[in-house]
N, C-alpha and C positions, 0 to 999 in steps of 0.2 A: 618737295622733303627736303630739309635740312642732308648737303653732303658737307662733309669732312678730311683732310687729306692728311691721310697716315704712311708719311717718307713718302712725300710729294706726288700719294696717287690718290685718287677721288676716292674713296665711301662714301653711300650714303648712312644717316644714320640709322634708319632705320633697318638698315640689314645687323651694322652693331649688336643694335635691341636685342630682333633679333633670336640673333648668334649671343648674345650674354642669353634671353628667354629658357633657350632648349638648352647649352650645357647648364645652367641649372635644372630644367627636368629633366636633364642624364645621369645629373647629380646625383639628384631626388627617386629619381625609376629607381638608380643601382640599390640605393638606402636599405628602400623600404624595400625590394626581390629581397638584398639578403636579412632582412622583418622575420620575414616570412619564409626562408629558410630555413633560420633557427629555430620558431616556432615548429614547424613540420617536426622539428631537428630535436623541440621537447627541451629546448636548454632559452636559458633569458635572456629575450633576445635586448641589447646595447649596439645597434649599428653604430651610429657614432664615435663609439670607441673602437671595431673592430674592424668595419671596415673602412671606415674613411678616406685611406687614399686610395687602396683600391677605388674605389666611387671618384674620385678628380682621375684619377687615372683615365678609368675607364669611359667616366664623362668629356677628356680630354681625344682621346683617340677615335672617340665616334664621329665625335668633333670636326678634325681632322677629313678622316673618311668623309665628313657630309662635303667638305668643302673640297673635299678631292672628286665626286660623280660629280658633282656642279647643283647639289641644291641651294646654293647662294648666290643663283645666275633670276638674275630679276623672275623670269621668263616662267622659272621653278618657282617663286613665292608662291604665283599668282594661279598654280595648274595643278588644285592636288592631283589628276590622275599622275601627272610625271611627277611627284615627288612624291609617293607610292613608288614605285617602278626604283625611285632608286637611293630612298631611302629603302629598298630588301638589298639591293647590291651594298648599301655606305656600312650594312650593320653583320652582314655576309665578311667584311675588307675588311673591316672595325677584330671583327672574331682573328682572323685570319693574325691582322696584327698583334693582337691580345696576345696571340697564341706564341706567337714571335718574338716580344717580350717576355713573357713568360719561359722560355727557351735559353736565353739567351742570358737570365737574370740568376733561372733556374726556381723561384720563385709560382706560387700557385696563384696566378692576380685575381683568375678571374673564375667561380664556382659552376661547373654546366647546368648544374638544378637552378640556380641564381642567375645565371645566362637566359636560360627558358623563359621565366619568369619577368625579366628586365626586357627581353627583347615584346616580350608582346604589350608589359608596356607601355616603349617606344612607339610598336606601331600601332597603336589604340591614339598615344598623349599629343604627338609632332606632328602628326594629318591634325586634331581639330585647332591648335596654335598657329598650323596653318592657313586654313580655313578664315579662324579670329583676321588675324593679319594680315587676308587677302583682303578682308572687306575694310578692314582700321583704313589699309593705307591706300583704297582704290578710295574714301572722303576727300571733295575736293576741299577740305578746311588744311586739309597736311603735306595736302600740293604746296609748290613753288608758287608767287602770285607772282609773271610780266606783263613787262607793261615794255611793250615791242619798238624799237624807233626803229623806221625805215620798211621804208615800202615794196624795195624794188629783189634781185636773186635772193642776193644774201636773207633775206628777213624772211624769202618761201624758206630755208633749209632751215631757220626754227621753225616754221606753222609745220611743216615737215614731221620736224621732230614731233610737235605736241600731241599733236594724231596718232602715234604712236600708245598701242593699251598699256605699256607699261612707262607709258611718261610721266620725268617726276615735277611736270610743272604742267602750268597754268595762263595763257595766255592772257591776259580781262583789259586790255589793253595797248590800241601806236597808235603812233603819229610819219610820216615823211619828216621827212629829216630836214628839208625847206620851209614848215610850217611852226616846227621849235628853234631854226635861227632866229636869228633877228636880239633887238634888245631889247625890246616893246613884249617880246615873245618868255621868255624867261620866266616869270612867274606863272604864264599863259603852261610851260608846258609842269614846273609842279604841280600845279590845282590838277591838269591835265593826271598825273601820276598817279596824288595823293585820295585824287574823287577814285580814283581804280584799285584803290587797294592793294596795289603795287606793293613788293620791299624788293623790290629788282629790275636798275633801268640794262636791253640786252638793244647795244650798242651794231646797227647794221645794214648804216649805213652804204651803199655804195661808194669806185671807190673815188669817182667827180667829185662826189660831193662834198662839198662841205663843212664834215663834224661838228655842232654846237655847242664848245669847249664849254664857254660860259654859261652857257644854262644846265648843262650837266654839273658842270661845278656847283653852282647853284644847290641841283636837287641833292649833292652829297655831301654839301653842309649841314642838306634837314639829315642827315640817315641814312638816304634812299641808297641801295648796294647797285654799282654799275659797272656792265661786263661787256669787253666789246665779243662778238659776232664769233669770233678763232676757239677766245677761251675758255666761250660758255661750251661751246658744242663741242671741245677736247669735254668736257669739265662732264658732258650728259655725255659721251658717247663712249669715251675711253679710247680716240685718236686724236691726231689734228687733221683736219678737213680742210680738203686740198681746195675747192669750190672759194671756198674764204676768205683763205691764207694769204695773210701778204709777206710778203721777205721780209722788210720790221718784227712782224711776229716772233721769228723764231730768232732774229740780234738780241730782242731786250723782256723777249718773258727770263722766266727764272725758268732753272735747268738743266739740261746736255754738261753732268757733274762727272759722267764714264770717262771719261779722259782724263782724269787727277791721276796724278798716283798713286794715290792711295786709296780711292774705291778702286784700279785698275787693278793691284796688288790686293784686293778684300779680289775680288771675282775672280781669278786668278789662285788664293789659295781655294774659292769653295768651288769651284771650278775641277782641280784636278785629286779635293779630297772627294768628289759628289761623284766621279767617272773612273776613280778607280773603285770604288765603292762598288758601283753599279755593273766595272768590270768583270771587278768578283764572282758576283754574288745571279748577274746572267749569264757566265760560258756555260753552265749546263744545255740553256736552249741554246746561246749559239753553238754549239757543237753539235746539238742536235739540227739548224736550220739549217749548219750548212752540208751535213748529211743526205738530208731531206731535198736539196740542192742539186748536187751528185751526181746521187739516187733518181733522180725523176729529170733532169733538165740536160742536155751536153755542155761545155765548156767551164767555164772557171764558174767558180766557188763565189769569190769578193769580185764587185763592179768600180772600178777608180773612175772617175771621171772631176776632170777642168771644173771648179769652182770660184769663184770670185772674194773671199776674200775684204778683210780690214785694211785701209787704204786702199784695194784695188787691188790688190797684190793676188795673183794666181797659186791654187792649192788646190790639189787631190782628196775630193773625198772619198770614202772610202763607203760602200754600204756593201748589202748582201746581195747577188745579179737576183732581180725578179721578171727581168724578162729575157726572149730568148736571144742565143748570138746574135750580133748585128745586127741593132736592132732599127739601126738610122741606116742601111743601107744606101742612100743616097749621100748622102755623107751631110745632109738638113738638117738638122735640130730641131724636134716635138713637145708639145707639156705630149703629158701624158692622157689621154679622152678613158670617157665613161665603157668600164667592159674596152676596153684597146685589146686586141689581140692577139700584144706581143707582150703580153703581158703571162709569164707559165702560172697552171694549180697550183706551184707552192708561194709564187710571187703572189697570187694574188691575197693568199693569204698573210703573207709575213709585212705584205702595205695593209694591210689591215688591220693589223696588230701592230703596226710600226715596227715589227721585228728589223726587218729591212736596214733601223739607222739605226743600230742595236751597234756597228763596226767604228760605227762614225765617235768610238769614249776615245778610239787609239789618235786619230784630228784634233778630238779635246785632252788628251796628255799629251799631247806634240802641241801646242798650244797655235794652231793652224786656227780652233775654235771653238767659241763658249761653251758651256754647255743650256746656255738660257741666250737669244738673240734672233736676230731678222733671216729668214733660212737663206744659206748659199744658195747664188740662179751662176747659167751658167752664162762664160766672156759674152758668147756669143745673141744669149735672153739680152742680159745688161748694156749692151749695145741700139739696143732696138728700146727700150724703152727705155733707158735711157733719154733717148732721144725724142715722146712723146708724153714722156708723165714728172712733170718738176720735179727741182728736189729729191730727186729716182738713187746718181751719184750717193747722195747724204745717210742711206742706208750701214756706206760703208763706213761710217766714223767708230762703228763694234763691230767686237769679231761676229762673224756668224755663228749658228747656235742650232742645237737638235730641234727645239723648240723654240719655241717665242710665245711675243705678246698675239702678232697677226693670228698663228695655230690654234689655238684657244680661240676665237670668236671670226673666227671665216673658216669658210672649209677650205678645200681643193681649189689652186686658182687656176687656171687654165686660160690665159687672158689676159690681157693688154687693161679691158675695164677694172679685171678682178686683181692684177697686178696692182695696180693705184689705187683702187684700197686695201691693201699689203701693210702696201708701200705710209697709209695714214693708218696702219696699224704700229706698226715699224716708228715709223719718225716719231707718236706717242709712246713708247719704247724705250725709244734712249732721249727724248726730254726732260723722259720722268722717269728711270732710273736707279732704281738700289737694288739693293740683295733684299728687303723685305720682298718685292713687287717678281725679282728673279722665282723669291720662292711656293707665291701662287702662283707664277704658272705652273711650277716643276707638279704642283698638283693638280691645277686647271687640267697638268695634262696626261694623267691617270682616268677623267672624264670621257676625252680624246678616248686614245684607247680602248675603253670599254663601250664608250657607245658609234666606237667608232665614222666621228664626225667627219669630214671630210679623207676617206680614203679616199681612192684612187688605183 
């Protein structure tokens, strides 16, 4: 299945096509609902003239809600039951958003009678589209055909990905790097690739093996795409795989523009606007949270903790206190665990809904954090993880965030192995940062909150 880069972020073409089909479906469903409303009222319906703008607003708002609840994740597009559950949530969220827009603009964008009809239409048509889509994308015909060059541990990583149910490619052939090397083997490699019907060669030679450059160049000149294993895994998984990564890949590949002045300026403006808006909108919720903490648990409402920020600088992160006072009496930092007895009943709810993170908008306004970025860790854990995980300190190249690419793609981590995997997502974010990716992450964070993904 082909993928394209939108602002340096890989997006499957199939998901773009699905989005366009569903936006058109939402638009058409609204026009049909308006048509039926006018007919029932005894009026001559002309929905294209009277409801075209309303239909556009409804389609876009509902589509954004569908993105926010995770309806365009790979596993969801192929799971009808999960689609129905999240579609209910998305439609409910869309109604709230439309009501807010109507309140702010003073216009009635969607009639309740129309909304009931449209909701029924969408609940029937969208699952049918998804059911058809799942069967089409599952066809081998639409999967990219990969020729795998290599037989070692690196090649095994690609084979593991190919076995996943949502894999967008199929390995149709391969050979060892030694077999492909040598002047007399160039045409043989080309013949193998052409015979297999592969459209792309993934080079997964081990580090000690010589890459058959001349033979790969011949293939490239014949119009066959050639991809390094590290870039291939990054494209397919949305993370920088540490097991196949060469330091040279980070140096010579594209990306890492977040350090440029104008990129930092744009991100800072976005942070201030968003953090200020969230602070104003969430103030009633924050006051209720503070009151609940005060009434149910002795101790301060807020919790200040040292964290490592951009460039390794230490700052104090603000959170609503969710644990008992003196949760670490021995003075030894430790990660929160499942059913951690230190977490108060109110604190458990605050953590599950992420309300405990809301005070961090103050850190954002103080320029200690960004709204989106790698989550900040405590100095104790940073020293430990930097010793055990390669490239760990590179995550401090950008400001830490309230939410991040790792947070929407991986559950709560409480081990070195978890931290290693989350670092792979953090490196992808730092490498491919754009405001577009920030917006995608913010929308997807709503899914994490609504479905309590990774809460602890």
